[in-house]
ChimeraX commands (.cxc) that place a marker at each C-alpha (Angstrom):
marker #1 position -5.37,-1.10,-2.17 radius 0.5
marker #1 position -2.43,-0.47,0.02 radius 0.5
marker #1 position -1.12,2.98,1.05 radius 0.5
marker #1 position 2.41,4.22,1.34 radius 0.5
marker #1 position 3.36,6.28,4.12 radius 0.5
marker #1 position 7.40,7.51,4.16 radius 0.5
marker #1 position 8.17,4.99,1.53 radius 0.5
marker #1 position 6.62,2.10,3.19 radius 0.5
marker #1 position 3.66,0.10,2.25 radius 0.5
marker #1 position 0.92,-0.41,4.47 radius 0.5
marker #1 position -2.37,-2.43,4.56 radius 0.5
marker #1 position -5.57,-1.55,6.13 radius 0.5
marker #1 position -7.65,-3.90,8.34 radius 0.5
marker #1 position -9.93,-5.05,5.48 radius 0.5
marker #1 position -6.94,-5.60,3.11 radius 0.5
marker #1 position -5.13,-7.79,6.15 radius 0.5
marker #1 position -8.28,-9.84,6.62 radius 0.5
marker #1 position -8.87,-10.51,2.77 radius 0.5
marker #1 position -5.08,-11.40,2.22 radius 0.5
marker #1 position -4.89,-13.62,5.32 radius 0.5
marker #1 position -8.22,-15.16,5.23 radius 0.5
marker #1 position -9.31,-14.20,8.84 radius 0.5
marker #1 position -12.26,-12.08,10.18 radius 0.5
marker #1 position -11.97,-8.65,11.39 radius 0.5
marker #1 position -13.23,-9.90,14.60 radius 0.5
marker #1 position -10.49,-12.37,14.93 radius 0.5
marker #1 position -7.68,-9.72,13.90 radius 0.5
marker #1 position -9.12,-7.34,16.46 radius 0.5
marker #1 position -9.48,-10.12,19.28 radius 0.5
marker #1 position -5.61,-11.17,18.32 radius 0.5
marker #1 position -4.69,-7.38,18.74 radius 0.5
marker #1 position -6.75,-7.07,22.08 radius 0.5
marker #1 position -5.02,-10.24,23.41 radius 0.5
marker #1 position -1.57,-9.25,22.30 radius 0.5
marker #1 position -1.03,-12.10,19.84 radius 0.5
marker #1 position 0.13,-9.49,17.25 radius 0.5
marker #1 position 1.29,-6.13,18.32 radius 0.5
marker #1 position -0.66,-2.87,17.75 radius 0.5
marker #1 position 0.00,-1.59,14.19 radius 0.5
marker #1 position 0.57,2.07,13.31 radius 0.5
marker #1 position -2.41,4.21,12.68 radius 0.5
marker #1 position -2.66,6.48,9.69 radius 0.5
marker #1 position -3.60,10.08,9.92 radius 0.5
marker #1 position -7.38,9.49,10.56 radius 0.5
marker #1 position -6.81,6.92,13.33 radius 0.5
marker #1 position -7.07,3.71,10.92 radius 0.5
marker #1 position -4.62,0.89,11.78 radius 0.5
marker #1 position -2.39,0.32,9.16 radius 0.5
marker #1 position -0.06,-2.94,8.84 radius 0.5
marker #1 position 3.34,-3.04,7.65 radius 0.5
marker #1 position 4.72,-6.04,5.48 radius 0.5
marker #1 position 6.28,-7.38,8.09 radius 0.5
marker #1 position 3.18,-7.31,10.64 radius 0.5
marker #1 position 1.27,-8.95,7.70 radius 0.5
marker #1 position 4.23,-11.54,7.50 radius 0.5
marker #1 position 3.72,-11.97,11.69 radius 0.5
marker #1 position 0.00,-12.49,10.87 radius 0.5
marker #1 position 0.53,-15.30,8.50 radius 0.5
marker #1 position 3.08,-16.91,10.87 radius 0.5
marker #1 position 0.25,-16.92,13.79 radius 0.5
marker #1 position -2.06,-18.43,11.14 radius 0.5
marker #1 position 0.34,-21.29,10.15 radius 0.5
marker #1 position 1.17,-22.05,13.63 radius 0.5
marker #1 position -2.77,-22.43,14.23 radius 0.5
marker #1 position -3.04,-24.75,11.09 radius 0.5
marker #1 position -0.32,-27.11,12.59 radius 0.5
marker #1 position -2.64,-28.06,15.41 radius 0.5
marker link #1:1,2 radius 0.2
marker link #1:2,3 radius 0.2
marker link #1:3,4 radius 0.2
marker link #1:4,5 radius 0.2
marker link #1:5,6 radius 0.2
marker link #1:6,7 radius 0.2
marker link #1:7,8 radius 0.2
marker link #1:8,9 radius 0.2
marker link #1:9,10 radius 0.2
marker link #1:10,11 radius 0.2
marker link #1:11,12 radius 0.2
marker link #1:12,13 radius 0.2
marker link #1:13,14 radius 0.2
marker link #1:14,15 radius 0.2
marker link #1:15,16 radius 0.2
marker link #1:16,17 radius 0.2
marker link #1:17,18 radius 0.2
marker link #1:18,19 radius 0.2
marker link #1:19,20 radius 0.2
marker link #1:20,21 radius 0.2
marker link #1:21,22 radius 0.2
marker link #1:22,23 radius 0.2
marker link #1:23,24 radius 0.2
marker link #1:24,25 radius 0.2
marker link #1:25,26 radius 0.2
marker link #1:26,27 radius 0.2
marker link #1:27,28 radius 0.2
marker link #1:28,29 radius 0.2
marker link #1:29,30 radius 0.2
marker link #1:30,31 radius 0.2
marker link #1:31,32 radius 0.2
marker link #1:32,33 radius 0.2
marker link #1:33,34 radius 0.2
marker link #1:34,35 radius 0.2
marker link #1:35,36 radius 0.2
marker link #1:36,37 radius 0.2
marker link #1:37,38 radius 0.2
marker link #1:38,39 radius 0.2
marker link #1:39,40 radius 0.2
marker link #1:40,41 radius 0.2
marker link #1:41,42 radius 0.2
marker link #1:42,43 radius 0.2
marker link #1:43,44 radius 0.2
marker link #1:44,45 radius 0.2
marker link #1:45,46 radius 0.2
marker link #1:46,47 radius 0.2
marker link #1:47,48 radius 0.2
marker link #1:48,49 radius 0.2
marker link #1:49,50 radius 0.2
marker link #1:50,51 radius 0.2
marker link #1:51,52 radius 0.2
marker link #1:52,53 radius 0.2
marker link #1:53,54 radius 0.2
marker link #1:54,55 radius 0.2
marker link #1:55,56 radius 0.2
marker link #1:56,57 radius 0.2
marker link #1:57,58 radius 0.2
marker link #1:58,59 radius 0.2
marker link #1:59,60 radius 0.2
marker link #1:60,61 radius 0.2
marker link #1:61,62 radius 0.2
marker link #1:62,63 radius 0.2
marker link #1:63,64 radius 0.2
marker link #1:64,65 radius 0.2
marker link #1:65,66 radius 0.2
marker link #1:66,67 radius 0.2
view
């Protein structure tokens, strides 16, 4: 379930993985490699991804699918 912070919608890691179809390991590997930028963190320190970050992850997936 997305969360709203300062009137912006954010998705947690598990939600991003479910929406994009990639594994958590892949997402974390892409973050570590700098393929996608580090997202914001909520008050607990958990990563939260904005809708634009979710779109950039989908864009990266589409680039891979073209190979």
